[in-house]
C-alpha positions in Angstrom: 0.0 0.0 0.0 1.4 3.4 -1.0 0.7 6.4 1.1 -0.1 9.6 -1.0 2.1 12.6 0.1 0.6 16.0 0.0 2.5 19.1 -1.0 1.4 22.3 0.6 2.7 25.8 -0.5 1.8 28.9 1.4 2.4 32.3 -0.1 2.7 33.8 3.4 6.0 31.9 3.8 7.5 32.9 0.5 10.2 35.6 0.2 9.1 36.3 -3.4 5.6 37.3 -2.4 4.6 40.6 -4.1 7.6 40.6 -6.4 7.7 40.1 -10.2 8.5 36.4 -9.5 5.1 36.1 -7.7 3.2 37.2 -10.8 4.9 34.4 -12.9 4.5 31.7 -10.3 2.5 28.5 -10.5 0.6 29.3 -7.3 -0.6 32.7 -8.6 -1.5 31.1 -11.9 -3.7 28.5 -10.2 -5.2 30.6 -7.4 -5.3 34.1 -9.0 -4.1 37.5 -7.9 -4.6 37.0 -4.2 -2.9 33.6 -3.7 -2.9 31.9 -0.3 -2.1 28.2 0.0 -2.0 25.6 -2.7 -2.1 21.9 -1.7 -1.4 19.0 -4.1 -1.2 15.3 -3.7 2.1 13.7 -4.9 0.2 12.5 -8.1 -1.1 16.0 -8.8 2.4 17.5 -8.2 3.8 15.0 -10.7 1.2 16.0 -13.4 1.9 19.7 -12.7 5.6 19.0 -13.2 5.0 17.4 -16.5 3.0 20.4 -17.7 5.6 22.8 -16.4 8.4 20.9 -18.1 6.5 21.2 -21.4 5.9 24.9 -21.0 2.2 24.6 -20.5 2.3 26.0 -16.9 4.5 28.5 -15.2 7.1 27.1 -12.8 6.9 27.2 -9.0 8.8 30.3 -7.8 8.3 29.5 -4.1 11.3 30.1 -1.8 10.6 29.7 1.9 11.6 32.5 4.1 14.0 31.5 6.9 12.7 32.1 10.4 
């Protein structure tokens, strides 16, 4: 039995929030101009990576701020 891992990305934790990188980020593309948190299963993340690799989706620009 394989356990599905969830990936969760919070814009509140990203150092690139409100920068030009934010406007071209996968999270902003999916959630709109006021992004918050994006959660994906490992399968969904794999599919998103395939689309990103083919240029169909913007890449993830998330970079976690250090505490």
